[in-house]
N, C-alpha and C positions, 0 to 999 in steps of 0.2 A: 510520665513517659511520653516522649513526643510521638505524634502520629507517624505512621509509616510513610515513606516516600511514595509518591504517585507518579506513574509513568505517563508521559504525554509524548506524542510523535509529531515532529515538525518535518515538513517536506517542502523543499524549494521547488517551485514550478514557474515557468515563464509566462503562463496564461492562466490567471486565477479563475476566470469564468469557465473556461474549458476544463480545468482540473476539478472544480467544484462539480460540474455536471458529470464528469467521468466517475469520480469516487462515490457520489451519491447513487448513480446508476449501478455501479458494479458491486459496491459493498453494502448498499442499502442503508447508508448513513444519512443524516439530515443536518442541515445548517443549524448550529447552536447560536453563535454570535459572529458578527462581523467586527473585525478589529481594525478600524480605519479602512482605507481603500485598498490595502495591500495584503490583507490576511483574513482568513475565514476559519472558524472552528467547526469541525464536523464531529457529530456525536452519534452514538449507537453501537460502537464497539466497546470492548473493555477499557480501552484507552482512547482519549480524544485525539483526533488528527488535526493539526493546524497546517493549513496550506499557506505558504508564504510566497508571494509573488516576487521573484528575483530575476533580473534579466540574464539571458544567456551570455556567456563570456564575461560576466561580472566577477570580481574577486570573491572567492569563496570565504576567505578570512583575511584579516589584516596581517596576520602573522605568517602566512604561507603563500607561495606563489600560485597555488591552485586556482583555476578558473572554473566557473559553472559550465557544465557541458550537458545538454539535454538530449544528446544522442544516446543510444543504448550504452549504458555503463554498468560496471559490476562493482558491488560493494559487499562485504561480508555481512552487513546489516540490511535486512529487507523485511517486508511484511509477509506474514503467513496469515491467511484468513480462513477460519473454519466455516464451512457451509454445510447445509443439510442436503443439498442437491447439486453435486458438482457439474453435472451436464447442463443444468439450467444456468448456474452461475457462470460457467465457461462461455455459454452462448451470449449471455448478457455482457460479459467482459469483451468478447470479440466485437459485438455490435457497438459497444461504446468506444472502440478504438484500440483495445489492447492487442498486442501481438502474442499469439500462442506459440511458445517456444518449444514445447515438448509434447503436446497432446496430453491425453490422460494416461497416467501410469499407475500400476498397482504397487502398493507397498504393504508391508506387514500390518501397518496401522490403519490402512484404508486406501483411498485413491487421491492422487495429487496431480495438479497441472501447474506449469510454470509459465509466467507471462512477463512482458515488458509493457509498462503503461505508455501513453503517448509522449511522456516526458523523459523516457529512458530508465525509469526506476523499475527494478525487478520486484515481482511479488508472486506468491503462490496461493492457490486456492486448494484447500484440503477438505475432503469428505472423510471423516473418521469412521472406522468400523466400530463395533461394540467394544472392542478392547482399546482402541485409540493408541496412544503412546505406551500404554502398559504392555503392548505386544513387543516392544523393543527395550523396555526398561530392564536394567540389570540390578 
């Protein structure tokens, strides 16, 4: 039987050094490997994050007319990161350059705050309560 698939996360960023600093400070990850001069592997979450340096307004794919845009953009795929202390993680994110878009909100599963990183990507920090997502599971 083949091994199960493994999730990895790739994120395009216009400034690799700035993105590396941001994600290491906010998510508590560390650099695993450098993949040439334009990519870095970040380890410490359940899935590795690969930051890929791509210029703004460059073609997103060869098959579509989309261009990379690093202003705040929305996509249905984003990162949710579980933290033990939301207030501390929130202050670290803001200090590193994240834009706090909602403040801290209560949810049946805990507390959540929504942000945009300096490159326009949305992400959430979640402090789960003792029930976590079981509080909303059906």
